[in-house]
Every structure is written in C-alpha cells, then in structure tokens.
VOTORMI-499059 format. One record per residue (C-alpha): residue in three letters; x, y, z. Coordinates in nm, 3 decimals, always signed. Example, Ala and Ser with C-alpha at 12.3 -4.5 7.8 and 13.67 -1.06 7.14 Angstrom:
<zamis>
<zami resn="Ala" x="+1.230" y="-0.450" z="+0.780"/>
<zami resn="Ser" x="+1.367" y="-0.106" z="+0.714"/>
</zamis>
This chain:
<zamis>
<zami resn="Met" x="+11.977" y="+8.728" z="+7.495"/>
<zami resn="Asn" x="+11.992" y="+8.352" z="+7.466"/>
<zami resn="Ala" x="+11.728" y="+8.106" z="+7.357"/>
<zami resn="Ser" x="+11.619" y="+8.015" z="+7.708"/>
<zami resn="Ala" x="+11.512" y="+8.372" z="+7.776"/>
<zami resn="Leu" x="+11.291" y="+8.349" z="+7.470"/>
<zami resn="Gly" x="+11.106" y="+8.043" z="+7.580"/>
<zami resn="Thr" x="+11.320" y="+7.729" z="+7.571"/>
<zami resn="Pro" x="+11.325" y="+7.600" z="+7.929"/>
<zami resn="Ala" x="+11.682" y="+7.605" z="+8.050"/>
<zami resn="Ser" x="+11.641" y="+7.540" z="+8.420"/>
<zami resn="Pro" x="+11.347" y="+7.495" z="+8.655"/>
<zami resn="Thr" x="+11.178" y="+7.812" z="+8.777"/>
<zami resn="Gly" x="+11.352" y="+7.924" z="+9.091"/>
<zami resn="Asp" x="+11.691" y="+7.768" z="+9.008"/>
<zami resn="Thr" x="+11.932" y="+8.042" z="+9.104"/>
<zami resn="Thr" x="+12.245" y="+7.835" z="+9.047"/>
<zami resn="Ala" x="+12.262" y="+7.896" z="+8.671"/>
<zami resn="Ile" x="+12.567" y="+8.078" z="+8.540"/>
<zami resn="Arg" x="+12.484" y="+8.441" z="+8.473"/>
<zami resn="Val" x="+12.538" y="+8.553" z="+8.115"/>
<zami resn="Gln" x="+12.798" y="+8.829" z="+8.108"/>
<zami resn="His" x="+12.679" y="+9.165" z="+7.975"/>
<zami resn="Asp" x="+12.868" y="+9.400" z="+7.748"/>
<zami resn="Glu" x="+12.935" y="+9.722" z="+7.933"/>
<zami resn="Thr" x="+13.112" y="+9.879" z="+7.634"/>
<zami resn="Asp" x="+12.799" y="+9.884" z="+7.417"/>
<zami resn="Pro" x="+12.502" y="+9.974" z="+7.639"/>
<zami resn="Leu" x="+12.152" y="+9.884" z="+7.527"/>
<zami resn="Val" x="+11.991" y="+10.185" z="+7.698"/>
<zami resn="Val" x="+12.145" y="+10.531" z="+7.733"/>
<zami resn="Ile" x="+11.963" y="+10.791" z="+7.944"/>
<zami resn="Ser" x="+12.115" y="+11.140" z="+7.920"/>
<zami resn="Glu" x="+12.018" y="+11.464" z="+8.097"/>
<zami resn="Val" x="+11.655" y="+11.354" z="+8.134"/>
<zami resn="Asn" x="+11.411" y="+11.586" z="+8.309"/>
<zami resn="Lys" x="+11.039" y="+11.552" z="+8.376"/>
<zami resn="His" x="+10.799" y="+11.782" z="+8.562"/>
<zami resn="Tyr" x="+10.445" y="+11.735" z="+8.691"/>
<zami resn="Gly" x="+10.353" y="+12.100" z="+8.737"/>
<zami resn="Asp" x="+10.595" y="+12.235" z="+8.997"/>
<zami resn="Leu" x="+10.716" y="+11.887" z="+9.094"/>
<zami resn="His" x="+11.053" y="+11.801" z="+8.936"/>
<zami resn="Val" x="+10.995" y="+11.425" z="+8.925"/>
<zami resn="Leu" x="+11.302" y="+11.336" z="+8.715"/>
<zami resn="Asn" x="+11.594" y="+11.569" z="+8.777"/>
<zami resn="Asn" x="+11.884" y="+11.546" z="+8.532"/>
<zami resn="Ile" x="+11.895" y="+11.165" z="+8.510"/>
<zami resn="Asn" x="+12.206" y="+11.010" z="+8.354"/>
<zami resn="Thr" x="+12.268" y="+10.636" z="+8.340"/>
<zami resn="Thr" x="+12.308" y="+10.340" z="+8.106"/>
<zami resn="Val" x="+12.191" y="+9.978" z="+8.101"/>
<zami resn="Gly" x="+12.429" y="+9.722" z="+7.954"/>
<zami resn="Arg" x="+12.320" y="+9.429" z="+7.740"/>
<zami resn="Gly" x="+12.220" y="+9.143" z="+7.968"/>
<zami resn="Glu" x="+12.245" y="+9.366" z="+8.275"/>
<zami resn="Val" x="+11.989" y="+9.359" z="+8.556"/>
<zami resn="Val" x="+11.940" y="+9.704" z="+8.706"/>
<zami resn="Val" x="+11.719" y="+9.735" z="+9.015"/>
<zami resn="Val" x="+11.583" y="+10.079" z="+9.102"/>
<zami resn="Leu" x="+11.524" y="+10.138" z="+9.471"/>
<zami resn="Gly" x="+11.410" y="+10.439" z="+9.669"/>
<zami resn="Pro" x="+11.132" y="+10.581" z="+9.886"/>
<zami resn="Ser" x="+10.782" y="+10.639" z="+9.751"/>
<zami resn="Gly" x="+10.763" y="+10.944" z="+9.526"/>
<zami resn="Ser" x="+11.131" y="+10.935" z="+9.434"/>
<zami resn="Gly" x="+11.065" y="+10.902" z="+9.058"/>
<zami resn="Lys" x="+11.140" y="+10.530" z="+9.019"/>
<zami resn="Ser" x="+10.827" y="+10.430" z="+8.829"/>
<zami resn="Thr" x="+10.834" y="+10.746" z="+8.619"/>
<zami resn="Leu" x="+11.188" y="+10.664" z="+8.507"/>
<zami resn="Cys" x="+11.089" y="+10.306" z="+8.427"/>
<zami resn="Arg" x="+10.787" y="+10.416" z="+8.224"/>
<zami resn="Ala" x="+10.987" y="+10.684" z="+8.043"/>
<zami resn="Ile" x="+11.216" y="+10.419" z="+7.894"/>
<zami resn="Asn" x="+10.938" y="+10.296" z="+7.663"/>
<zami resn="Arg" x="+10.765" y="+10.637" z="+7.642"/>
<zami resn="Leu" x="+10.464" y="+10.551" z="+7.853"/>
<zami resn="Glu" x="+10.575" y="+10.875" z="+8.020"/>
<zami resn="Thr" x="+10.701" y="+11.159" z="+7.803"/>
<zami resn="Ile" x="+11.005" y="+11.359" z="+7.913"/>
<zami resn="Asp" x="+11.052" y="+11.737" z="+7.907"/>
<zami resn="Ser" x="+11.419" y="+11.736" z="+7.806"/>
<zami resn="Gly" x="+11.714" y="+11.506" z="+7.754"/>
<zami resn="Thr" x="+11.743" y="+11.189" z="+7.547"/>
<zami resn="Ile" x="+11.677" y="+10.817" z="+7.586"/>
<zami resn="Thr" x="+11.817" y="+10.578" z="+7.326"/>
<zami resn="Ile" x="+11.755" y="+10.205" z="+7.298"/>
<zami resn="Asp" x="+11.996" y="+10.000" z="+7.092"/>
<zami resn="Gly" x="+12.134" y="+10.322" z="+6.946"/>
<zami resn="Thr" x="+11.796" y="+10.461" z="+6.838"/>
<zami resn="Pro" x="+11.634" y="+10.763" z="+7.010"/>
<zami resn="Leu" x="+11.284" y="+10.709" z="+7.147"/>
<zami resn="Pro" x="+11.037" y="+10.781" z="+6.865"/>
<zami resn="Glu" x="+10.740" y="+11.011" z="+6.912"/>
<zami resn="Glu" x="+10.421" y="+10.832" z="+6.804"/>
<zami resn="Gly" x="+10.304" y="+10.596" z="+6.533"/>
<zami resn="Lys" x="+10.453" y="+10.278" z="+6.391"/>
<zami resn="Gln" x="+10.806" y="+10.345" z="+6.517"/>
<zami resn="Leu" x="+10.679" y="+10.374" z="+6.874"/>
<zami resn="Ala" x="+10.477" y="+10.053" z="+6.834"/>
<zami resn="Arg" x="+10.791" y="+9.881" z="+6.708"/>
<zami resn="Leu" x="+10.988" y="+10.008" z="+7.007"/>
<zami resn="Arg" x="+10.728" y="+9.873" z="+7.247"/>
<zami resn="Ala" x="+10.757" y="+9.533" z="+7.079"/>
<zami resn="Asp" x="+11.131" y="+9.545" z="+7.160"/>
<zami resn="Val" x="+11.075" y="+9.663" z="+7.518"/>
<zami resn="Gly" x="+10.852" y="+9.440" z="+7.729"/>
<zami resn="Met" x="+10.664" y="+9.591" z="+8.022"/>
<zami resn="Val" x="+10.531" y="+9.417" z="+8.332"/>
<zami resn="Phe" x="+10.305" y="+9.634" z="+8.548"/>
<zami resn="Gln" x="+10.184" y="+9.626" z="+8.907"/>
<zami resn="Ser" x="+9.843" y="+9.517" z="+8.780"/>
<zami resn="Phe" x="+9.853" y="+9.224" z="+8.544"/>
<zami resn="Asn" x="+9.665" y="+9.391" z="+8.253"/>
<zami resn="Leu" x="+9.559" y="+9.059" z="+8.102"/>
<zami resn="Phe" x="+9.256" y="+9.047" z="+7.873"/>
<zami resn="Ala" x="+8.987" y="+8.903" z="+8.101"/>
<zami resn="His" x="+8.782" y="+8.744" z="+7.821"/>
<zami resn="Lys" x="+9.078" y="+8.559" z="+7.665"/>
<zami resn="Thr" x="+9.253" y="+8.247" z="+7.791"/>
<zami resn="Ile" x="+9.609" y="+8.267" z="+7.919"/>
<zami resn="Leu" x="+9.729" y="+8.108" z="+7.594"/>
<zami resn="Glu" x="+9.535" y="+8.363" z="+7.389"/>
<zami resn="Asn" x="+9.679" y="+8.648" z="+7.597"/>
<zami resn="Val" x="+10.033" y="+8.530" z="+7.525"/>
<zami resn="Thr" x="+9.980" y="+8.463" z="+7.153"/>
<zami resn="Leu" x="+9.795" y="+8.786" z="+7.075"/>
<zami resn="Gly" x="+10.105" y="+9.006" z="+7.027"/>
<zami resn="Pro" x="+10.306" y="+8.762" z="+6.813"/>
<zami resn="Ile" x="+10.005" y="+8.701" z="+6.585"/>
<zami resn="Lys" x="+9.880" y="+9.059" z="+6.554"/>
<zami resn="Val" x="+10.209" y="+9.249" z="+6.566"/>
<zami resn="Ser" x="+10.475" y="+9.004" z="+6.445"/>
<zami resn="Gly" x="+10.261" y="+8.813" z="+6.197"/>
<zami resn="Met" x="+10.331" y="+8.468" z="+6.339"/>
<zami resn="Thr" x="+10.098" y="+8.186" z="+6.243"/>
<zami resn="Lys" x="+9.861" y="+8.070" z="+6.515"/>
<zami resn="Lys" x="+10.036" y="+7.733" z="+6.530"/>
<zami resn="Asp" x="+10.383" y="+7.884" z="+6.571"/>
<zami resn="Ala" x="+10.257" y="+8.142" z="+6.820"/>
<zami resn="Glu" x="+10.092" y="+7.874" z="+7.032"/>
<zami resn="Glu" x="+10.405" y="+7.657" z="+7.032"/>
<zami resn="His" x="+10.613" y="+7.958" z="+7.134"/>
<zami resn="Ala" x="+10.360" y="+8.059" z="+7.400"/>
<zami resn="Met" x="+10.344" y="+7.709" z="+7.550"/>
<zami resn="Ala" x="+10.723" y="+7.702" z="+7.579"/>
<zami resn="Leu" x="+10.709" y="+8.035" z="+7.761"/>
<zami resn="Leu" x="+10.429" y="+7.925" z="+7.992"/>
<zami resn="Glu" x="+10.634" y="+7.615" z="+8.070"/>
<zami resn="Arg" x="+10.931" y="+7.841" z="+8.140"/>
<zami resn="Val" x="+10.736" y="+8.045" z="+8.396"/>
<zami resn="Gly" x="+10.575" y="+7.735" z="+8.546"/>
<zami resn="Ile" x="+10.210" y="+7.770" z="+8.441"/>
<zami resn="Ala" x="+10.177" y="+7.564" z="+8.122"/>
<zami resn="Asn" x="+9.897" y="+7.368" z="+8.291"/>
<zami resn="Gln" x="+9.693" y="+7.691" z="+8.320"/>
<zami resn="Ala" x="+9.702" y="+7.777" z="+7.946"/>
<zami resn="Lys" x="+9.333" y="+7.710" z="+7.874"/>
<zami resn="Lys" x="+9.204" y="+7.901" z="+8.178"/>
<zami resn="Leu" x="+9.083" y="+8.259" z="+8.198"/>
<zami resn="Pro" x="+9.282" y="+8.508" z="+8.409"/>
<zami resn="Ser" x="+9.009" y="+8.514" z="+8.675"/>
<zami resn="Gln" x="+9.067" y="+8.142" z="+8.735"/>
<zami resn="Leu" x="+9.433" y="+8.196" z="+8.829"/>
<zami resn="Ser" x="+9.594" y="+8.324" z="+9.146"/>
<zami resn="Gly" x="+9.759" y="+8.665" z="+9.144"/>
<zami resn="Gly" x="+10.104" y="+8.511" z="+9.126"/>
<zami resn="Gln" x="+10.002" y="+8.295" z="+8.831"/>
<zami resn="Gln" x="+9.852" y="+8.596" z="+8.653"/>
<zami resn="Gln" x="+10.171" y="+8.795" z="+8.696"/>
<zami resn="Arg" x="+10.376" y="+8.505" z="+8.560"/>
<zami resn="Ala" x="+10.139" y="+8.496" z="+8.262"/>
<zami resn="Ala" x="+10.203" y="+8.869" z="+8.215"/>
<zami resn="Ile" x="+10.578" y="+8.802" z="+8.216"/>
<zami resn="Ala" x="+10.530" y="+8.527" z="+7.956"/>
<zami resn="Arg" x="+10.326" y="+8.768" z="+7.745"/>
<zami resn="Ser" x="+10.613" y="+9.021" z="+7.754"/>
<zami resn="Leu" x="+10.864" y="+8.753" z="+7.657"/>
<zami resn="Ala" x="+10.645" y="+8.639" z="+7.366"/>
<zami resn="Met" x="+10.754" y="+8.942" z="+7.161"/>
<zami resn="Arg" x="+11.120" y="+8.844" z="+7.205"/>
<zami resn="Pro" x="+11.207" y="+9.181" z="+7.360"/>
<zami resn="Lys" x="+11.557" y="+9.322" z="+7.389"/>
<zami resn="Leu" x="+11.468" y="+9.461" z="+7.732"/>
<zami resn="Ile" x="+11.204" y="+9.400" z="+7.999"/>
<zami resn="Leu" x="+11.086" y="+9.676" z="+8.233"/>
<zami resn="Leu" x="+10.921" y="+9.566" z="+8.558"/>
<zami resn="Asp" x="+10.733" y="+9.830" z="+8.756"/>
<zami resn="Glu" x="+10.668" y="+9.696" z="+9.108"/>
<zami resn="Pro" x="+10.563" y="+9.355" z="+8.968"/>
<zami resn="Thr" x="+10.495" y="+9.204" z="+9.312"/>
<zami resn="Ser" x="+10.328" y="+9.498" z="+9.487"/>
<zami resn="Ala" x="+9.972" y="+9.380" z="+9.412"/>
<zami resn="Leu" x="+10.036" y="+9.023" z="+9.527"/>
<zami resn="Asp" x="+9.958" y="+8.850" z="+9.853"/>
<zami resn="Pro" x="+10.280" y="+8.770" z="+10.045"/>
<zami resn="Glu" x="+10.263" y="+8.397" z="+9.976"/>
<zami resn="Met" x="+10.255" y="+8.460" z="+9.599"/>
<zami resn="Ile" x="+10.551" y="+8.697" z="+9.582"/>
<zami resn="Asn" x="+10.827" y="+8.434" z="+9.580"/>
<zami resn="Glu" x="+10.693" y="+8.249" z="+9.276"/>
<zami resn="Val" x="+10.712" y="+8.570" z="+9.071"/>
<zami resn="Leu" x="+11.055" y="+8.664" z="+9.212"/>
<zami resn="Asp" x="+11.184" y="+8.315" z="+9.126"/>
<zami resn="Thr" x="+11.066" y="+8.366" z="+8.768"/>
<zami resn="Met" x="+11.243" y="+8.702" z="+8.753"/>
<zami resn="Ile" x="+11.564" y="+8.551" z="+8.892"/>
<zami resn="Gly" x="+11.543" y="+8.277" z="+8.630"/>
<zami resn="Leu" x="+11.523" y="+8.541" z="+8.356"/>
<zami resn="Ala" x="+11.820" y="+8.725" z="+8.506"/>
<zami resn="Asn" x="+12.020" y="+8.402" z="+8.505"/>
<zami resn="Asp" x="+11.929" y="+8.354" z="+8.139"/>
<zami resn="Gly" x="+12.081" y="+8.691" z="+8.049"/>
<zami resn="Met" x="+11.765" y="+8.896" z="+7.993"/>
<zami resn="Thr" x="+11.828" y="+9.271" z="+8.012"/>
<zami resn="Met" x="+11.601" y="+9.400" z="+8.288"/>
<zami resn="Val" x="+11.519" y="+9.723" z="+8.468"/>
<zami resn="Ala" x="+11.313" y="+9.646" z="+8.777"/>
<zami resn="Val" x="+11.150" y="+9.890" z="+9.017"/>
<zami resn="Thr" x="+11.084" y="+9.695" z="+9.334"/>
<zami resn="His" x="+11.073" y="+9.700" z="+9.712"/>
<zami resn="Glu" x="+11.191" y="+9.339" z="+9.726"/>
<zami resn="Met" x="+11.537" y="+9.367" z="+9.880"/>
<zami resn="Gly" x="+11.601" y="+8.994" z="+9.848"/>
<zami resn="Phe" x="+11.557" y="+9.011" z="+9.471"/>
<zami resn="Ala" x="+11.780" y="+9.318" z="+9.454"/>
<zami resn="Arg" x="+12.055" y="+9.135" z="+9.644"/>
<zami resn="Arg" x="+12.030" y="+8.810" z="+9.448"/>
<zami resn="Ala" x="+11.962" y="+8.920" z="+9.091"/>
<zami resn="Ala" x="+12.085" y="+9.275" z="+9.037"/>
<zami resn="Asp" x="+12.412" y="+9.362" z="+8.869"/>
<zami resn="Arg" x="+12.366" y="+9.722" z="+8.980"/>
<zami resn="Ile" x="+12.146" y="+9.920" z="+9.215"/>
<zami resn="Leu" x="+12.018" y="+10.267" z="+9.129"/>
<zami resn="Phe" x="+11.899" y="+10.443" z="+9.443"/>
<zami resn="Met" x="+11.666" y="+10.737" z="+9.376"/>
<zami resn="Ala" x="+11.540" y="+11.015" z="+9.600"/>
<zami resn="Asp" x="+11.364" y="+11.342" z="+9.512"/>
<zami resn="Gly" x="+11.378" y="+11.266" z="+9.140"/>
<zami resn="Gln" x="+11.754" y="+11.211" z="+9.131"/>
<zami resn="Ile" x="+11.985" y="+10.912" z="+9.117"/>
<zami resn="Val" x="+12.156" y="+10.959" z="+9.449"/>
<zami resn="Glu" x="+12.372" y="+10.648" z="+9.444"/>
<zami resn="Glu" x="+12.478" y="+10.375" z="+9.200"/>
<zami resn="Ala" x="+12.649" y="+10.064" z="+9.331"/>
<zami resn="Thr" x="+12.670" y="+9.688" z="+9.317"/>
<zami resn="Pro" x="+12.428" y="+9.512" z="+9.554"/>
<zami resn="Glu" x="+12.717" y="+9.418" z="+9.782"/>
<zami resn="Gln" x="+12.838" y="+9.778" z="+9.803"/>
<zami resn="Phe" x="+12.491" y="+9.925" z="+9.843"/>
<zami resn="Phe" x="+12.363" y="+9.693" z="+10.114"/>
<zami resn="Thr" x="+12.683" y="+9.670" z="+10.318"/>
<zami resn="Asp" x="+12.835" y="+10.017" z="+10.275"/>
<zami resn="Pro" x="+12.596" y="+10.280" z="+10.133"/>
<zami resn="Lys" x="+12.778" y="+10.606" z="+10.070"/>
<zami resn="Thr" x="+12.501" y="+10.865" z="+10.104"/>
<zami resn="Ser" x="+12.297" y="+10.959" z="+10.407"/>
<zami resn="Arg" x="+11.974" y="+10.916" z="+10.206"/>
<zami resn="Ala" x="+12.062" y="+10.556" z="+10.123"/>
<zami resn="Gln" x="+12.174" y="+10.488" z="+10.479"/>
<zami resn="Asp" x="+11.845" y="+10.623" z="+10.614"/>
<zami resn="Phe" x="+11.642" y="+10.423" z="+10.361"/>
<zami resn="Leu" x="+11.818" y="+10.098" z="+10.446"/>
<zami resn="Ser" x="+11.795" y="+10.156" z="+10.822"/>
<zami resn="Lys" x="+11.416" y="+10.190" z="+10.790"/>
<zami resn="Ile" x="+11.390" y="+9.879" z="+10.571"/>
<zami resn="Ile" x="+11.608" y="+9.670" z="+10.798"/>
<zami resn="Gly" x="+11.442" y="+9.810" z="+11.109"/>
<zami resn="His" x="+11.100" y="+9.723" z="+10.967"/>
</zamis>
C-alpha cells in the first residue's frame, strides 16, 4: 500500500487515469480455504476457496442471498465460520480478545449503513481509532484525519456532525475512518446500497481512487460500472458457492456458467 492510500492526496477524487499499482499474486494477503457456514439448514457458504493478492481489488457479485455479504463479513470474523480456514497476511483469524481487535485494526470495514458516532464530529469520528487503539497523539491523529478527509473530498465538513452531511458524504467519512487505521485490507459490504442515486457516484469515485492507489479491497456491490472499472477479478456467487472467477472483461463479455449468464441478462435487461 502506498502513502496516498494512507492519506496523502495523490490525485483528485474521481481521477481514474492513475496508474494502478501492481499486486503480488505469488504472496496473497488473504487465503480462504474450504470455508463452510450454515444458518440452521441453510448452507450459506459452501466450500469456499479463493485468495486475494496484495493490492488486488476483488468484487463479489451475485443475486441476493448468494452468500456475498456473509463471505465479506467472515474475513474479519464479524461472521464466524463452521469449518475451514481464513488467513490474513499469513496469520489465521483469531478467536476473541486482543488478537481479534488487532486484526480488525488491520482490516477496515465499510458497511451499508455508515455507523458513524452521531454525537461526534466527522473529525472526531476519524481520529477516534488512531487515538484509542493506536495511541496516536491528538495532534498527529487530526493531521492524519484531515489528510484523509481531503483525500475523500470532504475536508470542509470536518467540524460538522454526521446528521449535517448528505448520505454520500457520510459514507466517504466512513471510508476515511477505515483508512485512518492504515489497514492492510478494506472490506466494503454494499457501500452504496443505502444512498440516493445522485450520491452513489461520489462514493464510487472515492473507491476507484483507492483502487488506483493500490489499496487491497474486497467489495460486495451491485454497481456493475465499478466492477468493470476498478476490479482486478470478479467472484460470482450463487447458492453459497463461488460459481465463477474471471477478469471483468471475461465476466461481462463471455460468462462461462449459465448462472452468470442469467444474472447478467437480468441486470442488462433491467
């Protein structure tokens, strides 16, 4: 991950012309092996095997109920798994306690809902983790946070409360908050699904900027434009399984499975 992904503005938000940082496929950051998860009789993750390379952007697509969000949340143990293993940077997911807290500092999470503290300013929301968890001084944390808020295009909103911002601005603040911990990986679980249509692009532009900066990302989304423009690889899920893995070009122009073909025909038809 380079410095710009950590908060030094490298290019204006929305600039998709930056050179993508190459990822190392020989030393994956995330390894998911033989992972299974049940909710009662429902086999929501069925023998999942995949990796995420350093600096790689993986977009997970699929119909509702296919297990996409469960897989995303399992990577930082917001969802437990029944069997199999998930390792991050060579270390298996810890159970509970300080090791799990440390893992979650290394793995940023951006949710559908923004999950900002309503009674704290945007600046306070972004500085909270670095001060409380990483032990940064308030001054250093605020300088770091302002650089991040500049990076996501909302530095002028730093003193406001979340309720004073639009949905798109709040989600960009949530992204800045995740970046504040200098994570190795960011997970995004339908980050635009709660937004009004006119606010979606500003968040997608921020995500594309992070991808261009070389941030390792796993994104669950219905935004096909983002998948085409930013992903290195598409995982297509159905019925709890990874049915197809492909580059965006391969997936959108020549899907191999009937499930993927049916999914895309409905999306394009809609």
